[in-house]
C-alpha positions as CSV (number, residue, x, y, z in Angstrom):
1,M,242.8,-15.1,264.7
2,T,246.0,-17.0,264.6
3,E,247.5,-17.3,261.1
4,Q,250.7,-18.9,260.0
5,I,250.8,-17.1,256.7
6,P,249.3,-13.5,256.3
7,N,246.3,-13.5,254.0
8,P,246.7,-10.8,251.3
9,R,242.9,-10.4,251.1
10,V,242.5,-9.4,254.8
11,R,243.2,-5.9,256.2
12,R,242.8,-5.0,259.8
13,L,241.3,-1.5,260.0
14,N,241.6,-0.7,263.7
15,A,243.6,-1.8,266.7
16,C,240.7,-2.9,269.0
17,Q,240.8,-6.1,270.9
18,V,238.3,-9.0,270.4
19,N,235.4,-8.9,272.8
20,P,235.4,-12.4,274.3
21,R,232.0,-11.7,275.9
22,G,230.4,-10.8,272.6
23,R,227.4,-12.7,271.5
24,F,228.4,-13.3,267.9
25,V,230.8,-12.6,265.0
26,L,229.3,-9.9,262.8
27,Y,229.7,-10.0,259.0
28,W,228.8,-6.7,257.5
29,M,227.8,-7.6,253.9
30,T,227.9,-4.6,251.7
31,A,229.6,-5.3,248.4
32,N,229.9,-9.1,248.0
33,R,226.3,-9.9,248.5
34,R,226.5,-13.6,248.1
35,S,226.4,-16.7,250.4
36,T,229.0,-18.6,248.3
37,W,232.4,-17.8,246.8
38,N,232.8,-15.1,249.4
39,H,236.2,-14.7,251.2
40,A,234.8,-12.3,253.8
41,L,232.1,-14.8,254.8
42,D,234.8,-17.5,255.0
43,Q,236.9,-15.2,257.3
44,A,233.8,-14.5,259.5
45,L,233.1,-18.3,259.7
46,E,236.8,-18.9,260.7
47,W,236.4,-16.4,263.5
48,C,233.2,-18.2,264.6
49,R,235.1,-21.5,264.8
50,E,238.0,-20.0,266.7
51,L,235.8,-18.1,269.2
52,G,233.0,-20.7,269.4
53,K,230.4,-18.0,268.6
54,P,227.5,-17.9,266.1
55,L,227.5,-15.8,263.0
56,L,225.2,-12.8,262.4
57,V,225.2,-11.5,258.8
58,L,224.0,-7.9,258.4
59,E,223.2,-7.0,254.8
60,P,222.0,-3.3,254.8
61,L,220.7,-1.3,251.9
62,R,220.7,2.5,252.1
63,V,218.3,4.6,250.1
64,D,220.7,7.4,249.3
65,Y,224.2,6.9,247.9
66,P,225.7,8.0,244.6
67,W,224.6,5.0,242.5
68,A,221.2,4.3,244.1
69,S,218.6,3.4,241.5
70,E,215.4,1.3,241.3
71,R,217.2,-1.2,239.0
72,F,220.1,-1.7,241.4
73,H,217.8,-1.9,244.4
74,R,215.7,-4.6,242.7
75,F,218.9,-6.5,242.1
76,V,219.9,-6.2,245.8
77,L,216.5,-7.0,247.1
78,D,216.3,-10.2,244.9
79,G,219.7,-11.1,246.2
80,M,218.5,-10.6,249.8
81,R,215.7,-13.0,249.2
82,D,218.2,-15.6,247.9
83,N,220.6,-14.9,250.8
84,R,217.7,-15.3,253.4
85,I,216.9,-18.7,251.9
86,A,220.6,-19.8,251.8
87,F,221.5,-18.6,255.3
88,E,218.3,-20.0,256.8
89,A,219.1,-23.5,255.3
90,A,222.6,-23.2,256.8
91,G,221.4,-22.2,260.2
92,V,223.0,-18.7,260.0
93,R,221.3,-15.7,261.5
94,Y,220.7,-13.2,258.8
95,Y,219.5,-9.6,259.1
96,P,218.6,-7.9,255.8
97,Y,218.0,-4.3,256.6
98,V,216.4,-1.9,254.1
99,E,216.3,1.8,254.9
100,R,212.8,3.3,254.3
101,K,214.0,6.9,254.6
102,V,217.3,8.7,254.5
103,G,219.4,8.1,257.6
104,E,217.1,5.7,259.2
105,G,219.8,3.0,259.5
106,R,222.4,5.4,260.9
107,G,224.1,3.8,264.0
108,L,222.9,0.2,263.2
109,L,226.4,-1.2,262.6
110,G,227.8,0.4,265.8
111,A,224.9,-0.9,267.8
112,L,225.4,-4.5,266.5
113,A,229.2,-4.2,266.9
114,E,228.7,-3.5,270.6
115,E,227.2,-7.0,270.9
116,A,229.9,-8.6,268.7
117,C,233.2,-10.3,269.3
118,T,234.6,-8.9,266.1
119,V,233.4,-7.5,262.7
120,V,234.3,-8.7,259.3
121,A,233.4,-6.4,256.3
122,D,233.6,-6.5,252.5
123,D,236.7,-4.6,251.2
124,W,235.5,-2.7,248.1
125,P,238.3,-0.4,247.0
126,H,236.2,1.8,244.8
127,G,233.6,4.6,245.1
128,F,232.5,5.3,248.7
129,G,233.7,1.9,250.0
130,P,237.0,3.1,251.4
131,S,235.5,6.1,253.2
132,M,232.7,3.9,254.6
133,L,235.2,1.4,256.0
134,D,237.3,4.2,257.5
135,A,234.3,5.7,259.2
136,A,233.2,2.3,260.5
137,A,236.7,1.6,261.9
138,R,236.5,4.7,264.0
139,Q,233.0,3.8,265.3
140,V,233.3,0.2,266.4
141,S,235.0,-0.9,269.6
142,V,236.0,-4.4,268.4
143,P,238.4,-5.4,265.6
144,L,237.2,-4.6,262.1
145,Q,238.7,-6.6,259.2
146,A,238.1,-5.8,255.6
147,V,238.2,-8.8,253.3
148,D,238.6,-8.6,249.5
149,S,236.3,-10.9,247.6
150,V,236.2,-8.9,244.4
151,G,238.0,-11.3,242.1
152,L,240.3,-14.2,241.6
153,W,243.3,-12.2,242.8
154,P,243.4,-9.6,245.7
155,V,242.8,-6.2,244.2
156,R,245.3,-4.4,246.4
157,G,248.1,-6.8,245.3
158,M,247.5,-6.2,241.6
159,G,249.6,-3.2,240.9
160,S,252.3,-3.9,243.5
């Protein structure tokens, strides 16, 4: 994407080239699970405009990770319902994926990325977020950008 001024919220995680034959721009929604006030979603939509491609939002929920709990999963599932309604109203393709057993969703991001022009992901600098993004950057063959939507100011610029 052509930018005049670098965006401090956006980090490119690999050196892959945009796939102009891709069917869509993929937004991998993992941390900022909302359809508004979301810089990563805005970045994905900017790619859609530039490439003339539709958006596909993948919002996965794994069953095993360090902070998995019924309470948190209820929160995410309720949010998925709200996101489905919002994205449907906006004409955006939305794929909420809930793992039923450990490892069932392994490879899903890579498979969808093969059909994508580029992938935009949430940048969550805590917990398992950084290692998850690093692993994804090695697995996808299109550009992967991580976008910080955590707060009012970009997290990575806070202590600099």
